[in-house]
Wavefront OBJ file of the C-alpha trace (Angstrom):
o trace
v -15.221 4.510 37.208
v -15.978 5.297 33.683
v -15.609 2.215 31.260
v -12.928 1.860 28.898
v -15.164 1.983 26.019
v -16.724 5.255 26.782
v -13.814 7.135 27.293
v -12.464 5.618 24.125
v -15.486 6.956 22.351
v -15.368 10.245 23.846
v -11.788 10.388 22.547
v -12.400 9.734 19.024
v -15.338 12.373 18.967
v -12.957 14.693 20.415
v -10.464 14.143 17.348
v -13.192 13.763 14.966
v -14.380 17.508 15.821
v -10.985 18.875 15.807
v -9.672 17.594 12.816
v -11.331 19.500 9.712
v -11.131 17.930 6.587
v -10.841 19.827 3.873
v -13.597 18.008 1.553
v -15.844 18.097 4.286
v -18.101 21.088 2.500
v -17.544 19.499 -1.216
v -20.210 17.015 -2.815
v -19.248 13.445 -3.455
v -18.984 13.959 -6.984
v -16.383 16.501 -6.768
v -14.325 14.613 -4.319
v -14.735 11.636 -6.551
v -13.812 13.742 -9.439
v -10.708 15.354 -7.437
v -9.617 11.617 -6.695
v -9.834 10.631 -10.389
v -7.695 13.605 -11.484
v -4.917 12.690 -9.188
v -5.000 8.760 -9.743
v -4.611 9.790 -13.650
v -1.614 12.561 -12.970
v 0.047 9.668 -11.083
v -0.749 6.812 -13.444
v 0.797 9.502 -16.149
v 3.819 9.693 -13.840
v 4.339 6.045 -13.523
v 4.154 5.509 -17.526
v 6.422 8.093 -17.939
v 8.977 6.381 -15.420
v 8.716 2.992 -16.600
v 9.164 4.312 -20.139
v 12.492 5.812 -19.503
v 13.495 3.330 -17.342
v 12.803 0.481 -20.151
v 14.246 2.774 -22.784
v 17.483 3.448 -20.499
v 17.618 -0.585 -20.076
v 17.284 -1.199 -23.654
v 19.557 1.663 -24.709
v 22.121 0.068 -22.363
v 21.916 -3.063 -23.456
v 22.423 -2.422 -27.151
v 19.027 -1.849 -28.987
v 19.335 0.404 -31.711
v 16.495 3.525 -31.386
v 16.049 3.505 -35.063
v 15.169 -0.450 -35.732
v 11.812 -2.003 -34.520
v 12.570 -4.269 -31.658
v 10.291 -5.805 -29.411
v 11.980 -4.462 -26.075
v 11.368 -0.743 -27.562
v 7.478 -1.238 -27.996
v 7.143 -1.025 -23.946
v 8.623 2.625 -23.613
v 6.675 3.503 -27.164
v 3.268 1.971 -25.288
v 3.853 3.846 -22.067
v 4.342 6.898 -23.620
v 1.053 6.382 -25.528
v -0.729 5.939 -21.998
v 1.272 8.722 -20.462
v -0.085 10.872 -23.425
v -3.766 9.908 -23.229
v -3.817 9.997 -19.315
v -1.918 13.336 -19.715
v -4.830 14.643 -21.963
v -7.238 13.594 -19.465
v -5.252 15.480 -16.406
v -5.641 18.283 -18.649
v -9.295 18.031 -19.507
v -10.010 17.490 -15.739
v -8.094 20.257 -14.398
v -10.532 22.644 -15.632
v -13.518 20.345 -14.645
v -12.158 20.250 -11.375
v -11.704 24.076 -10.728
v -15.364 24.601 -11.839
v -16.993 21.877 -9.637
v -14.893 22.446 -6.183
v -15.802 24.866 -3.792
v -12.143 24.834 -2.454
v -9.997 25.188 -4.894
v -6.727 22.571 -4.801
v -3.224 23.733 -3.890
v -1.798 25.545 -6.009
v 1.631 23.371 -5.852
v -0.508 20.350 -6.664
v -1.656 21.798 -9.932
v 1.131 22.935 -11.243
v 2.678 19.644 -10.582
v -0.203 17.740 -12.098
v 0.017 20.117 -15.257
v 3.654 19.560 -15.424
v 3.146 16.162 -15.536
v 0.414 16.267 -18.157
v 2.637 18.175 -20.376
v 5.724 16.418 -20.479
v 4.537 13.241 -22.692
v 3.098 15.829 -25.081
v 6.347 17.435 -25.123
v 8.245 14.316 -25.235
v 6.120 13.125 -28.157
v 5.969 16.747 -30.203
v 9.952 16.950 -30.048
v 10.467 13.252 -30.893
v 7.874 13.847 -33.763
v 9.813 16.736 -34.967
v 12.907 15.124 -34.642
v 12.039 12.644 -37.486
v 11.447 15.432 -39.498
l 1 2 3 4 5 6 7 8 9 10 11 12 13 14 15 16 17 18 19 20 21 22 23 24 25 26 27 28 29 30 31 32 33 34 35 36 37 38 39 40 41 42 43 44 45 46 47 48 49 50 51 52 53 54 55 56 57 58 59 60 61 62 63 64 65 66 67 68 69 70 71 72 73 74 75 76 77 78 79 80 81 82 83 84 85 86 87 88 89 90 91 92 93 94 95 96 97 98 99 100 101 102 103 104 105 106 107 108 109 110 111 112 113 114 115 116 117 118 119 120 121 122 123 124 125 126 127 128 129 130 131
């Protein structure tokens, strides 16, 4: 009768051999760069969502948009963060395509680019609206 430890080792070996991770043939640097790219993308998205939420809260409280207010500092600061992380995402996207052997899925890349371009577009529209 086989012991439980040998059967669990055999089962884990079968599972490990059956699963072919996507990053198995990538260098550690390429995987680290991909993780940084996705973390920057999610940080950019989170900054945009929190900025929008705080702006909506400020507007619902009655804070005028054209007057300086401490409550409006949060959305403007977060839009700066979103813009900077968006620029970093755009820069890393080209680098990801050069470094990785297997390209990231197209929907992931398109979503990352849209998330990265959104704060640039918002800041551009707001800059033009002040003219």
